C-alpha positions in Angstrom: 167.7 117.2 -144.1 168.2 116.7 -140.3 165.7 119.4 -139.6 163.1 118.3 -142.2 163.4 114.7 -140.4 163.0 116.5 -137.1 159.9 118.4 -138.2 158.3 115.1 -139.2 159.0 113.2 -135.9 157.6 115.8 -133.6 154.0 115.6 -134.9 154.2 111.9 -135.3 155.2 111.6 -131.5 152.5 114.2 -130.5 149.7 112.4 -132.3 150.0 109.2 -130.2 150.6 111.3 -126.9 147.1 110.7 -125.4 147.3 107.0 -125.3 146.0 105.4 -122.1 143.4 106.1 -119.5 145.2 105.4 -116.1 148.0 107.2 -114.6 150.1 104.1 -115.1 149.2 103.6 -118.8 149.8 107.2 -119.5 153.1 107.1 -117.8 154.2 103.8 -119.6 153.1 105.0 -123.1 154.4 108.6 -122.5 157.9 107.1 -121.5 157.9 104.8 -124.6 157.0 107.9 -126.9 159.8 110.0 -125.2 162.3 107.2 -125.7 161.6 107.1 -129.3 161.6 110.8 -129.6 164.9 111.0 -127.8 166.4 108.3 -130.0 165.4 110.1 -133.1 166.6 113.4 -132.0 169.9 111.7 -130.7 170.4 110.0 -134.0 169.7 113.0 -136.1 172.0 115.4 -134.1 174.7 112.7 -134.0 175.0 112.5 -130.3 175.6 109.3 -128.2 172.1 107.7 -127.9 172.0 106.5 -124.4 171.6 110.1 -122.7 168.7 111.5 -125.1 166.7 108.1 -124.7 167.1 108.2 -120.8 166.0 112.2 -120.7 163.2 111.6 -123.3 161.8 108.6 -121.3 161.8 110.5 -118.1 160.3 113.6 -119.5 157.6 111.5 -121.6 156.6 109.3 -118.5 156.5 112.5 -116.3 154.2 114.4 -118.9 152.1 111.3 -119.4 151.5 110.9 -115.6 150.9 114.5 -114.9 148.4 114.8 -117.8 145.9 111.9 -116.7 142.5 113.2 -116.8 140.6 113.2 -113.5 137.3 111.1 -113.4 
């Protein structure tokens, strides 16, 4: 059951990954998506929730900022 839920959360998170046009917007939305994904993974795995949320936020913000399109 946990694996099935995980397989549903990942595509949902990726479907909204391209939100925002500027560097800041993409960093904030990426951080929010990462935090939600980290929370879901931590809850499904039964881990304490703070660490996965912090890691997800940092990774999501970094990826969002790094993938800003050049105009």
